C-alpha positions in Angstrom: -55.7 90.8 151.4 -56.2 87.0 150.8 -59.4 87.2 148.7 -57.7 87.9 145.4 -55.5 84.8 146.0 -58.3 82.8 147.0 -60.3 83.9 143.6 -57.3 82.9 141.6 -57.2 79.7 143.1 -60.7 78.9 142.9 -61.0 80.6 139.4 -64.9 81.6 140.3 -65.7 84.6 138.1 -68.2 87.3 139.1 -69.1 87.5 135.5 -66.9 90.4 134.8 -63.0 90.4 133.6 -59.9 91.1 136.1 -59.7 94.4 134.1 -63.2 95.2 134.8 -62.9 94.1 138.7 -59.8 96.4 138.8 -61.6 99.3 137.4 -64.3 98.6 139.8 -61.9 98.5 142.6 -59.8 101.5 141.7 -63.2 103.6 141.4 -64.4 102.5 144.7 -61.1 103.1 146.6 -60.5 106.6 145.0 -64.3 107.3 145.8 -64.1 106.3 149.2 -61.3 108.5 150.4 -62.9 111.4 148.7 -66.0 110.3 150.8 -64.1 109.9 154.2 -62.7 113.5 153.7 -66.3 114.8 153.1 -67.6 113.2 156.0 -64.7 114.0 158.3 -65.2 117.6 157.2 -68.8 117.4 157.9 -68.4 116.0 161.3 -66.1 118.9 162.1 -68.5 121.3 161.1 -71.2 119.9 163.3 -69.0 119.6 166.1 -68.2 123.5 165.6 -71.9 124.1 165.2 -72.8 122.3 168.4 -70.2 124.1 170.5 -71.0 127.4 169.3 -74.6 127.5 169.3 -75.5 125.1 172.1 -72.5 124.7 174.7 -68.8 124.0 174.6 -69.6 120.8 177.1 -71.4 119.1 173.8 -67.7 118.6 172.0 -66.4 116.2 174.4 -69.7 114.3 174.1 -69.3 114.2 170.3 -65.8 113.3 170.4 -66.4 110.4 172.7 -68.9 109.0 170.1 -67.7 105.5 169.2 -70.3 105.2 166.4 -68.4 108.1 164.7 -65.0 106.3 165.0 -66.5 102.9 163.7 -68.1 104.8 160.6 -64.8 106.5 159.9 -63.1 103.0 160.6 -65.6 101.5 158.0 -64.9 104.2 155.5 -61.2 103.7 155.7 -61.3 99.9 155.7 -63.3 100.0 152.2 -60.5 102.2 150.8 -57.8 100.1 152.2 -59.5 96.9 151.1 -60.0 98.3 147.4 -56.5 99.7 147.1 -54.9 96.5 148.1 -57.4 94.3 146.0 -56.6 96.3 142.9 -52.8 95.9 143.3 -53.3 92.3 143.7 -55.9 91.3 141.2 -53.9 89.5 138.4 -53.4 90.6 134.6 -55.1 87.6 133.1 -58.4 87.4 131.7 -59.6 84.2 133.1 -59.1 84.5 136.8 -61.9 84.5 139.3 -63.0 87.6 140.8 -66.2 86.7 142.8 -65.1 86.9 146.4 -63.1 90.1 145.9 -65.8 92.0 144.2 -68.4 90.6 146.7 -66.4 91.8 149.8 -65.8 95.3 148.2 -69.4 95.5 147.7 -70.4 94.6 151.1 -67.9 96.9 152.4 -69.1 99.7 150.2 -72.8 98.9 151.7 -71.6 98.8 155.1 -70.2 102.2 154.6 -73.3 103.8 153.2 -75.4 102.2 156.2 -72.8 103.6 158.5 -72.9 107.3 156.9 -76.7 107.1 157.2 -76.3 106.1 160.6 -73.7 108.8 161.5 -75.8 111.5 159.9 -79.0 110.4 161.8 -76.8 110.2 165.2 -75.2 113.6 164.8 -78.1 115.5 163.6 -80.4 113.8 166.5 -77.7 114.3 168.9 -77.6 118.1 168.6 -81.3 118.6 169.2 -81.7 120.6 172.4 -84.0 118.2 174.5 -81.3 115.4 173.7 -78.4 117.7 174.7 -80.2 119.0 177.9 -81.1 115.4 178.8 -77.4 114.3 178.2 -76.1 117.1 180.3 -78.6 116.7 183.0 -77.6 113.0 183.3 -73.9 114.0 183.3 -74.8 116.4 186.2 -76.7 113.6 188.0 -73.7 111.0 187.8 -71.3 113.9 189.0 -73.7 114.6 192.1 -74.2 110.9 192.9 -70.2 110.4 192.6 -69.7 113.0 195.3 -72.9 112.4 197.6 -73.2 108.5 198.1 -75.5 108.6 200.6 -79.3 109.7 200.8 -80.0 113.1 202.1 -81.9 112.9 205.2 -82.3 116.6 205.9 -79.0 116.9 207.7 -75.5 117.6 206.6 -74.7 115.4 203.5 -72.3 112.8 203.4 -69.4 113.2 201.4 -67.6 110.3 199.5 -64.0 110.6 201.1 -62.3 110.4 197.6 -64.0 113.6 196.6 -61.4 116.0 198.2 -63.3 119.0 198.9 -61.9 122.0 200.9 -63.7 125.2 201.8 -61.3 128.2 203.0 -63.0 131.5 203.9 -61.1 134.5 202.7 -61.7 138.1 202.9 -63.5 138.3 199.7 -65.8 135.6 200.4 -65.7 131.7 200.2 -63.2 129.9 197.7 -63.7 126.2 197.0 -60.2 124.4 196.3 
């Protein structure tokens, strides 16, 4: 982390001593690791709720959600920055702390905004109309991948890459 080094060379203070900055950074870092564990647990509970009450088909969609990954990344980035900056802030009381404290504060605000967005996205994403619309879209995409031409009332044209074989057996029709 370059911010503490730049702070020491510029000697611009945030109005607090380096000891106070170290305490603030350590508190923020330890709070963020606990917060990240809480959010991760909450996310797993929401995924479990979605799979049991709605459909197991919801789970892959929730796992592929990039916003959730970015939110957890922001939480971990805040923790790592605060921990690293805590170790690098000097022992003298006259060194600068403006850049380090500002970056930590901005990361903390970013984490709060990402948390609110994550909660909104997960609760909205599990509402039945949203789930049905998403599953319907997935079904339409699967159909358009297999049937590439418009249906004209005759035998539908099947895409050559969709390897579909039908075999008749004594017990009925089996699709392989």
